[in-house]
C-alpha positions as CSV (number, residue, x, y, z in Angstrom):
1,X,-14.1,-24.2,39.0
2,X,-16.2,-21.0,38.0
3,X,-12.7,-19.8,37.5
4,X,-11.8,-21.7,34.8
5,X,-14.6,-22.1,33.1
6,X,-14.3,-17.9,33.0
7,X,-10.3,-18.5,31.9
8,X,-11.0,-21.8,29.5
9,X,-14.6,-19.0,27.8
10,X,-12.0,-16.4,27.7
11,X,-9.0,-18.5,25.8
12,X,-12.1,-20.2,23.2
13,X,-13.4,-16.0,22.6
14,X,-9.6,-14.7,21.6
15,X,-8.8,-17.1,19.9
16,X,-12.9,-17.6,17.9
17,X,-11.7,-12.9,17.9
18,X,-8.4,-14.1,16.3
19,X,-9.2,-16.4,13.5
20,X,-12.2,-13.8,12.5
21,X,-10.0,-11.3,12.5
22,X,-7.8,-13.6,10.1
23,X,-11.0,-14.2,7.6
24,X,-12.2,-11.1,7.5
25,X,-8.2,-9.7,6.8
26,X,-8.3,-12.6,3.7
27,X,-11.9,-11.6,2.6
28,X,-10.4,-7.9,2.2
29,X,-7.2,-9.2,0.3
30,X,-8.7,-11.4,-2.5
31,X,-11.4,-9.2,-3.4
32,X,-8.4,-6.3,-3.6
33,X,-7.5,-9.5,-6.0
34,X,-10.5,-10.4,-7.8
35,X,-10.6,-6.5,-8.6
36,X,-11.0,-6.9,-12.1
37,X,-8.3,-4.9,-14.1
38,X,-8.2,-5.4,-18.0
39,X,-4.8,-4.3,-19.9
40,X,-4.1,-3.8,-22.9
41,X,-0.6,-5.1,-24.4
42,X,1.6,-3.4,-25.4
43,X,1.6,-4.3,-29.3
44,X,-2.2,-4.1,-29.2
45,X,-1.9,-0.8,-28.1
46,X,0.6,0.1,-30.3
47,X,-1.4,-1.5,-33.7
48,X,-4.6,1.5,-31.8
49,X,-1.8,3.9,-32.0
50,X,-1.0,3.2,-35.5
51,X,-4.1,2.9,-37.2
52,X,-5.5,5.7,-35.6
53,X,-7.7,4.4,-32.6
54,X,-10.0,6.7,-30.7
55,X,-9.3,6.3,-27.3
56,X,-8.5,8.6,-24.2
57,X,-5.3,8.4,-22.9
58,X,-4.8,9.6,-19.4
59,X,-1.7,10.2,-18.2
60,X,-1.0,9.7,-14.9
61,X,3.3,10.3,-14.7
62,X,4.3,12.7,-12.8
63,X,5.1,15.9,-14.9
64,X,8.9,15.1,-15.4
65,X,8.1,11.9,-17.2
66,X,5.7,13.7,-19.2
67,X,7.7,15.5,-20.4
68,X,10.7,13.5,-21.7
69,X,8.1,11.3,-22.7
70,X,4.5,10.7,-23.3
71,X,1.3,10.2,-25.9
72,X,0.1,12.7,-29.0
73,X,-3.3,13.3,-27.5
74,X,-2.2,12.2,-24.2
75,X,-4.0,14.2,-21.1
76,X,-1.4,15.3,-19.6
77,X,-2.6,14.9,-15.3
78,X,0.8,15.1,-12.5
79,X,-2.3,12.5,-10.9
80,X,0.4,10.0,-10.2
81,X,-0.4,7.5,-7.0
82,X,-3.7,8.6,-7.2
83,X,-3.3,7.8,-3.2
84,X,-4.1,11.7,-1.8
85,X,-6.9,14.4,-2.6
86,X,-5.2,16.5,-4.4
87,X,-4.0,13.6,-6.7
88,X,-7.4,12.6,-7.1
89,X,-8.8,16.6,-7.7
90,X,-6.4,16.0,-10.7
91,X,-8.1,13.2,-12.5
92,X,-11.6,15.0,-12.3
93,X,-9.9,17.3,-15.0
94,X,-10.3,15.1,-17.6
95,X,-14.7,13.7,-16.5
96,X,-16.1,16.0,-18.8
97,X,-13.1,15.0,-22.0
98,X,-14.3,11.3,-20.9
99,X,-17.6,11.3,-20.2
100,X,-18.8,13.7,-22.9
101,X,-17.0,10.7,-25.6
102,X,-18.2,7.1,-26.3
103,X,-14.3,6.2,-26.7
104,X,-12.5,3.8,-24.6
105,X,-9.6,5.6,-22.2
106,X,-6.4,3.6,-21.9
107,X,-4.5,5.1,-18.4
108,X,-0.8,5.4,-18.6
109,X,1.2,5.1,-15.2
110,X,4.6,5.0,-15.0
111,X,4.6,0.6,-14.9
112,X,0.9,0.0,-15.0
113,X,0.8,-1.0,-12.0
114,X,-0.3,0.6,-8.7
115,X,-1.4,4.6,-9.6
116,X,-2.9,2.7,-13.1
117,X,-5.0,0.8,-10.1
118,X,-5.9,3.9,-8.1
119,X,-7.2,5.6,-11.0
120,X,-9.5,2.2,-12.2
121,X,-11.1,3.0,-8.8
122,X,-11.6,6.0,-9.0
123,X,-12.8,7.3,-12.2
124,X,-15.3,3.9,-12.3
125,X,-16.6,5.5,-8.8
126,X,-17.1,8.9,-10.8
127,X,-18.5,7.0,-12.9
128,X,-16.4,5.6,-16.0
129,X,-17.4,2.7,-17.1
130,X,-15.0,-0.3,-16.4
131,X,-16.3,-1.3,-20.4
132,X,-14.6,1.8,-21.8
133,X,-10.8,1.4,-19.7
134,X,-8.1,0.2,-20.3
135,X,-4.6,0.2,-18.4
136,X,-1.2,0.5,-21.0
137,X,0.8,-3.0,-19.5
138,X,3.8,-2.2,-18.0
139,X,3.6,1.5,-18.2
140,X,5.4,4.4,-20.3
141,X,8.1,2.6,-18.7
142,X,8.2,-0.2,-20.1
143,X,6.7,1.2,-24.0
144,X,9.2,-0.5,-25.8
145,X,8.3,1.6,-29.5
146,X,9.8,5.5,-28.4
147,X,8.9,6.6,-32.3
148,X,5.0,6.6,-31.2
149,X,6.1,8.8,-27.9
150,X,6.5,12.5,-28.7
151,X,8.0,14.9,-25.9
152,X,6.2,17.9,-24.1
153,X,8.1,20.2,-26.5
154,X,6.6,18.6,-29.7
155,X,3.1,18.1,-28.9
């Protein structure tokens, strides 16, 4: 009888641990989804560029992509996808400029996805107020107004 009780208790404990693990994973996933990343729509960003709005453009595109097309005045970091310590260190070069200004910060990523969110998270952890940050919707690859871009040689 004691052996059966122990097996029953072991089964209950295993189910409890599995449920706990699933709950933890779901909690982490929900927290990640709840992150409040702010995107600037392409038409709004176009208006900002055309009106001369003061902003800091943190461009994380790979160097070859930056050379093909970027926005005038963008800070080239080559930090994409902002996962390694080396890539994060490349963003550190933008911190003086960001911290000595009150201008909004627009993160330009190849597609406006994971790399941009990694940049947002990193800059936020370094003390940049999230109220100043935006991610360019659809990133540089989805930018529909090439006439508002320059090549590496034109800047």
